[in-house]
N, C-alpha and C positions, 0 to 999 in steps of 0.2 A: 504493500499500499504506499509505504514512504517513497519508493522508487517512483511510483506512478505520480505521486504529488510532485516530485522533483522534476520529472519530464514535463509536467503540465506547466510548471513554473518556468522552466527553461524556454518552453514554446512561447508562453505568454511575453517573456522578456524579448524574444527574438521578433515576434510580431510587432511589439512596440518599436523595437529598433528599425525594422523595415518601414514601418509607418512614418517614423521620424525622418528617415532618409527620403522617403517619397515627398513628404511635406516640404522638406528643405529644397529639393530639386524643383518642385512646383513654384515655390516662392522666388527661387533665384533665377529661373528661366525667364 
């Protein structure tokens, strides 16, 4: 169960990072 939670947290952080990058790209373009 702990491993699943860890993977979910990693995925969430990765999604946030990707969203942030996309946001920056849109604003700078």
